N, C-alpha and C positions, 0 to 999 in steps of 0.2 A: 816396260812400265805401262800401267793402265793409263790409258787418256783421260783427261778431265773433261767433264760434260757439266760445266757451272751454267746454271740458269739464273733467271731473276727470282726474287723472293716472290712466293704466291701473293698475287693480289696486287703487285707493284707494277703500274702500267707504264709502258713505253710507247712512243709514237714513232713510227718509222715513215720514211718516204714511201709514197707520195703523200700519205696522210698528213705529214708534218708541214707540207706546204699550205694545205687547207687550214691547218689550225693556224698558221702564221697569218693568212688572209684574214681569218675572222678576228684574231687578236688585234690586227692593224685597223679593222673596221671599228672594234671596241675603243681603241686607244684614240683614234681620229674624232669619233663622235663625242667621247666624254671629254676629251680636251677643248673641243667646241663648245662644251657646257661649263668650261672654267675649272675642270679637274686636272690635278697634276698627279704623276705616278709616285707611289711610295713602294720601295722594294724591301720587303720585310725580311726579318730573320726566320729561318726554318724551326729554330729550336728555342724554347721559352721555358722560364720557371714554371713548374707545374701549378704553383699557386695562382698564377694567372688565370688558368682555364677553370680551375675549382672555384674560384671566387666569381668570375664573370658569367661562366655558362650554368653553373649551379652543380652542387655535390650529388644531387639526386637525379642528375639527367643520366641518359644511356651512354652519352659521350664520355662523361667523366667516369661512370661507374664501370664500363665495360669496353670502350672503344679506343681509349688513349694509348698511344706508344710512349709510357714513361719508363724511366730507368734512373739510377743513381750514377753520377759521374765519379770520377776519382777523388773529388773533394767532398763527396757525399751529399751533393745537391741533387734534388729532385727535378729533373728535366724533362720536358714533353715535347715530341714533334707536333707542330701545331695542328690541331684537328678542324680549325676554322679561322677565318681571317679578322673578324670584327674585334676580338680581344686583343690580338696584335697591333691592330691599327689604334685602338684606344690607348694601349701601352705606349706606343710611340708618340702619339699625340700628347699624352702627359709627360713622358720622358724628355722630349725636346721643346716643351712649352710652345707648341705651335699656336695656342690660343693668344700668345703675346705678339706674334708676327702678323696674324690676319684675324679679323673679327669672325669672318666666315672661312672655314677651311674645307676644300673639297678634295677629297683623295680618292685615288683608285689602285687597285693592285691586280696582278696576274701571276699565279704560281700554283705549286702542288700543296696539297693538305694531306694529313694521313690519319686514318682511322682503322681500327682492327674490327672489321665485321666481315660478315661472309661476302666473298667476291660474287658478283652476278653481272649481268649485262648492264653496261653503262654505270655500274658501282664497283669501285675498286679500293683497296686499302691505300694505295697511294693515287690520289684524284687530283683534279686541277680545277680551279675557280677563277672566274673573273668577278671581281667585287669592287663597290664604292662605298664611301662613307661621306656624310656632310656633317661638319660640325659647326655649331653656333646659330642655326637657324630653327626656331621652334614653331613657326608657321605651318600650316596645313598646305600652304602654297608650295614648300619645298618637297612634301610628300608627293603632291600631284606632278610637280615637274620631273621629279625622279622616275614615277611610274611612266610618264609619257615618253622620256628619255629611253627607258627600257623597251617600250613597245616600238619605239623608232628602230632601236638596234635589232630587234627580231625582224622587222620589216627589212632592215638593210642586208641581213644575212638570209633573206628569203625563207624565214621561218613564219608560216602563216598558221592561223587557226589556234594560237595560244589563247587560253581564257584566264582572265585576272580574277582571282578571288581575293576579297577583302574583308577584314573585321577590326574592330577595336577592342583592345584589352583594357581600356580604361587606365587609371593612373593610381598612384599611392593613396589618393583620397578615396576613390570609388572601389577600386579592385578588391580591399580586404572584405567589404561586405559581400561582394559576389563570391569570393573564395568561401566564406562561411556558408552562404546558401548552397553552393554547389557541394561542399563537404556534407552538409546534412542530407542531401538528395542522395548522393553516392552511398553514404554509410548504410542507408536502408536497403540497398542492393549491393552490398559489398562482397557477398558470396559469388556473385556473377563476375567481379572483376578478376583480372589477372593478377598474380603475386605482386608484380612491380607496382601496379596502381593501388592496390590495396595499402602496400607499405608506404606509399607516397600520400596517402589521404591526409594526413597530419600536417605535412609541409607544403605539398604542391598538389592539391587536388586537380587543378586545371590540366595536368598531364594526361588525365584519363580522357579528355576530349581528343588529345592528340594520338591516342594509343591504336596501333594497327590491329590489335586482337579483335576478333569479330564479336565476342560477348561485349567487351568493353564498348565498341563502337554501338551496339544495340542499346546499351544501357545509357550511353550518352545522347542518343536520339531524343530522348524524354526530359534531359536535363534543362534547368532554368537557362535562359540566354542572358549573357553579360550586357546586351544592348539594353536589357530593362533596368539595369542598375548602374548605368553610366551617368557621372555628375554633369551639371550643365556645361562646364568647359570642355570635357571629352566628347560630349554629344555635339557640341558646336564645331570642335575640330574635325569631327568624322563628317558632319553634315557639309561643312565647307569643303573638304576634300571631295565628297561625291559631287558637289555642284560644280567644281572645277572640271572634274573628269567628264561630267555630263556636257559641260560647255564646249568642249572640244570633241565630243563624239567618241571618247575612249570607254568602250563596253567594258563591264565588270558585273560580277557576282557577288553579292554580300553573304558570306559564310560564317554564320555565328559560332560554328564549331571549330574555326581555324584559330589555333593557338600558338603553332610553332613549338619547336622541341627545345628551346633555350629560354632561360629565365629571365634574360635582361630586357625583353620587349615591353614596351608600354604603348598605349594608344594604337596607332596604326600598325596592323601586321597584314602581309600579303603574300600571295603565291601566284606566279604564272605557271598554268598548268597545260601541259601538252598531251593529247589524247593517244598519241602514238608510242607513248613510253611504258605502257602497262601500269602495274600498281604503283611503281615509283615514278610518277608522272609530273612531278615539280621540277621544272627546268630553271627557275630563278625564285628566290624567296628572300624575305627581309622585313623591315619595319622600323618603327621609331624606338629609341632606347635613351630616353632623357636623363636617366639617372647613372649610366654606367660609367661615364667619365668620372663622375664624383666618387662613385664606389670603388674605383681603382686608383684614387688618390689625387684627383685632379680638382678644378673647380667645377661647380655646377655648369654644365653645358648641354644644350639639347643636341640631339643627334638623330641621323636617319641613315639607313644603309641597306644593301642588298648583296647577294652573292648568287652567281649563275654557275651550274654545275657543267663544266666543259665537256666532259665525255657525253652527258646526256644531250647537250646543245648539238654536239657534232652528229648524233644519231638522227637528228631532225634535219639536218642539212644534206642536200644533194651535192655530193663532192664534184660532181661534173659541172655544177654552176660556179665552182671557185677556180680563178686563174691559176694555172701553174707558171712558175718563173720560167722564163725562156730567154736565150740569147738571141740578139738581133741577127747574127749570122753564124753559120757553121762552116769553118775552113777545113776542106778535105783535101790534103796532101796525097798524092798517089806516088809513093817512093821517098826514099831517104832525101834526094837532093830537093824534091819539093817541100819537105817537111823543113829542111834548113832555110828555104825562102819563106815559108809562111810562119815560122815560129816566131821571129822578131816582130812582125806584124801583128800577131796575136797578142803578144806580150805588150806591145806599144798601144793597142786600142783599149786594152784592158786596164790600162793606168787610169784612165779617165773613168771608165763605167765598164760593167760587165757585159761588153758588146759582143763578143765572140767565144765560141768554143771550138776546140780543135779536135776533129776526128782523125786519128791515125791508128788504125786497127787493122788486123789481117783478115778483113771481110771484103766482100764484093762492094763495088761501088752502089750498086742497087740497095744492098742492105743498109747501107750508111745514109743513103738517102731517105730511105724508110724511118730510120732512127731519127734523122733530122725533121721530117714531118712529124713523127710521133711527139718530138719534144717541142714542136711549136715554134721553130725559128723562122724568121721571115724570109731570109736569103741563105742559100748554099753557094759556096764559093769553091770550084774544083781547079786544081792545079796537078797536072801531070806532065809527062815528058812533051807533048804537043804544045801545052801552055807555056812550059818553060822555054821551048824553042821560039815561039811566036811572041814571047813577052806579054801574053794576054790571059787573064784568068777567066774561066767560064763562070757566070754567076747566074742563078735561077731565083726568081721570086717563086716561093714554095705556095703562095695563095693564088697567084694568077697563072702559074707554069710558065711564063714568059722567061725566055733565056736571052742573055745579052753578055757582051765581053767587056771587062774593065782592065785597063793598062796595068800590067803586073808592077812597073816600076813605080807607080803612085797608088797602089791598091789600098794602102791604109787611109790616104786622103779621100780617094773615091768612096770607100765604105762609111767614113765619116760623114761626107755629104749627103749619102743615102739615109744615114741614121737621123741626121738633123732634118731632113725632108719629112721623116714620119714622126 
């Protein structure tokens, strides 16, 4: 019979050790920082009704038109693997009436998203995001606090040199006038636009500013700026945000062509860019979306959020700077009798915490000591025939290389004492 060689589906990303330890360390820093700012975790469903994304993201976006994993289930319902997190968080916010529980809701999520696009470095069909959303706060103060929190997170994981790009997309009062002005400008040069941008001129001409096509970019450089048409309230919101960021020294660049690829954003939109990622250099992005909750069936609720591309983020982090998990001590029995002596001690110590690992391999003592050193354990405990006869275990501090003996009959108690000293 021919052997099976089953592999993962193309573009679906898996994270193996030791990289998975680094991912967890970064996740923990993210969770700890956000919970310090009052956020709580929301664990989202992977599968959603297709209508959720068609309605929230926009039917003429690349995500909905080309990239979603959509299928009919056995009840002929159209379902989609979530391509992004915000729409799912808003759905959950409405479904569980979270606005009736708290006036301000701060939620974060960690998990995979799915888009059918060409796999490339740092960009997969199954990819992962760290994201957060704040509901119920309309002030530019919330925009500023979230951006500062993001900058603190990048510093906490030693990602330096990111550049914050900011823009305002206006609101339902001032954006229609800009949309008409931009459409008139683009129509005059529409033969230079890509087919997608020409098709979207009627409904969403702003997407031409976000297009990656070189000719579309060239046309966009001469386009009228949205900052010239902002209403007084939107202008005050953006100015207030910039003043708060200036006051704490968070550097940024105003990018008038930054519109993002999703239709639900209003007012503040942003990206954190990292120069080491090539053309796809946005490591975090988001903004304000004050009408999406209402459009998806809830009450009118201001909101602000972001998402971080986990794979892109990890490309910027030196894995050597992340701590690998390690046991406090490695127990090395030499022979079956020593194993029977050490095994109950190993089990007993690990009832309280993962204090010990047990090495019992057909390898030389030297190679096992090298492994213990590589694994980062603090102490090794060796028991062979001599130690059994003398009832004393040989203990070595792997950092100082100091060696000393511990009584075998109270070895568990002695290792507990060492553990608590550290």
